[in-house]
N, C-alpha and C positions, 0 to 999 in steps of 0.2 A: 504493500500500500504506500509506504514512504517513497519507494523508488518511482512508482507511478505518479505520485504527487510532484516529485522533483522534475520528472520528465515534462509534466504538464506546465509547470512554472517556467521551465526552460523554453518551451515552445512559445509561451506568451511573451517572454522577454525577447526572444528572437524575432517574433513578428513585429513587436514594437520598434525594435532597432531597424528593421527593414523598411518600415514606413517613415522613419526619420523622426518619430516622436518618442518621448520617454513614457514610462508607464504611469507617470503622475501628471504630465502636462502634454497636451496634444491639441492640434487645431481641429475644430469640428467642421464638417462639411454638411451643407443644407441640401434640400432636395433640388434646388436650382443650380447646384454645382458650385456655389460660392462657399468660401471658407472663412471662418472667423478664428481669431486667436483664442486659445484656451486659457492663456494667462498673459501677463504683460511681458514676460521674459522671453517667450518663444525659445524654449530650451532645445535647440537643434544643434547638431554638431557643426562646427565652423569649418566648412569645406569650400573650395572654389566652386562657383556656380556653373561655369561653362568654359568652353575652349576659346582661345583667342581667335578672332575672326581675321579676315584678309586685311582689314585696316588697322589691326592691332588692338581692337577693343575686346575687353573681357566682360561677358554678361555677369551682373551681380544680383539678378533677380530671375529665378527659374519658375515663377508661378506658385511658389510656396513661401512659407515664412522663414525658410532657411536663411540665416545670417541677418535677419531683420528683427528689430525689437521696438515695441511701443513704450513710450515713456509714461503716458497716462491715457486713460479712457480708450483702451484697445478696441472697445465696441464701436468706435467711430470708423473702423476699418474692416473691409472684407476683401477677399480676392475673388474676382469675377472674370471668367474667360481669360485668365492669364494676366490680369491687371490688378494692381492695388486700387481699390475704390474708397475714396475718402468722402464720408458723409456723416457728420455728427459734431458734437462739441469738440473744442480745441484738443488736438492730439498730434503728436509727431512720431514718426517711425524712423529709426536710425539703422544704418548699415553697420554691422559689427563683425563682418567677416574678415578673412585672413589678408585681404588686400589693403585694408585700412592700416594706418592713416594715409591720407593723400595730401600732397603739397602742390606740385605742378602736375596737371592732368587735363584730359578732355573727358567730359561727361555728356552722354546723349541719353535723353529720356523722351519717349513718345507720350504725349499728354493730350487729354480731351476734357473739356469742361462743359457743363450744362449752363444755360443762361443764368447770369447773376451770381456766378460762383467765384470763389477766391481760394487760392492755394499757394504753395511755395516749394522751392527746392533750396535747401540749405547746403552751403559748402564750408569746409574748414570748421565745422561745428563739433560739439561734444555732446555725448548723451546726457540727458536730464530726465529725472523722474517726472517732472511736471513743469509747466510754464512755457512761455515762448522761448525758443533756444537763445541763449545769450551769446554763444560762440559763433564766430565767422560771419558770413553774409547770407542774407536771403535773396534769392533770385525769384522775382515775383511771377506768379501764375494768376492772371486775371484779365479777362477780355471785356466783360460787361458788368462786373461788380461795381458798386457805387464808389469804391476806392479809386481815385484818379490815377494811381500808380499802376500801370498796365504791365502785361506780360513782358518779361525780359528786363524789367527794372532791377538794378542793384538797389534793393529796397531802402528808401530814405537817404540814399547816398548819391546815386546818379539814376534818376527815374526816367521812365519812358511814358509819355502821355498819349501817344498814338496806339491804335490797335493793329497788331500785325498778325494775329491768329484769330480763328473763328470758333465760336462755340459749336458743339456737336460735331466737330471734325477733329480728327487726330492731326497733331503737328509734332515735329521733332524740335525739342529745345536742346540746343547744343551749347555747352558752357566750356570755355577754355580758360584755364588758370595757369599763368606762367609768370614767374617772378612777381612783379607788383602790378600785373595787368589781368583784367577779367574781360573776356569777350563773350557776348551772348548772341547766338544765331537762332533765328526762327526759320525752319525749313530752308536752311542754307543761306539765308539773308542776314548779314551782320546788322543787328539792331542796336546793340549797346557795346561801347568800347570804353572801359573805365580803367584809368591808371591811378593807383593809390599814391597819394602825395607822400613825399619823403617825410619821415618823422611822425607819421600818423600814430596816434595813441589810442588804445582801447577806450570805448565809451563806458559810461557808468551803467546805463540800462542795457545796452547791447554792445558787444565787442566791436563789430563792424571794422575788422582789421584782418588782413591776410596773415595766416600763420600756417597751420596744418590741422587736419582733423578728418572727420568722416562726412558722409552725405546723410541728409535727413529730408523727409517729405512731410508736407503739412496737410492736416485736416483743419480747416479754418473755423467753420461754424455749421450748424445743422441745416442751413438753407443752401449750402454749397455742395456740389457734387463734382469731384475731380477724379479722373482716372490716370494712373501712371503705369506704363509698361515698357518692355524692351529697354531696360535700364542697363547701360553698358559704359565701361570706363577704360581709359588708357592713360597710364602714367607717362609723364614726359621727362 
């Protein structure tokens, strides 16, 4: 009887490992194919997500929670059809995989917004349990939200007032960080080119200074719906 019980427990543990979830924390999947986090930590093994492509980019999101972690309110996030879907109270998810931290890099993210939505992509940031991320810069995601700072803004530092992307359509947000410069492209069009001034000091409320760190994605508010997929990065 003891041997049979041990074999059964071993089978359960092996099955859990094969699915990428621990026996105590796992991502649940609903009937529509979407998945939610089972906890805020997303206890998956930190492994590289994908192979380097012909342009030198490595995928860091494989349609699961592997290598991503929510700071607060993980229920603001689901994974739907291979995309992170942000919809709910303020929450940020952070990449914590083996490629981090990042200093000089190119990041490409395919993004789609519903009308009136606000989101963001953080660079050179650090994990926080709660609150708006203090570290690094936010690169804005916003086509028709009431905030006048539109998609591709280096938020509250060098802002974009024009709309270069459309709601309900996927676009590629391409962020290049090299030395003291940030370039933001929307569908291959250079929209923002910001060079950090010499001697810039971290702010009190937000750092807003180039350093090094990880990538984070934003769920802004319950009325905003933003999807992020095909997330890939190349260190420079």
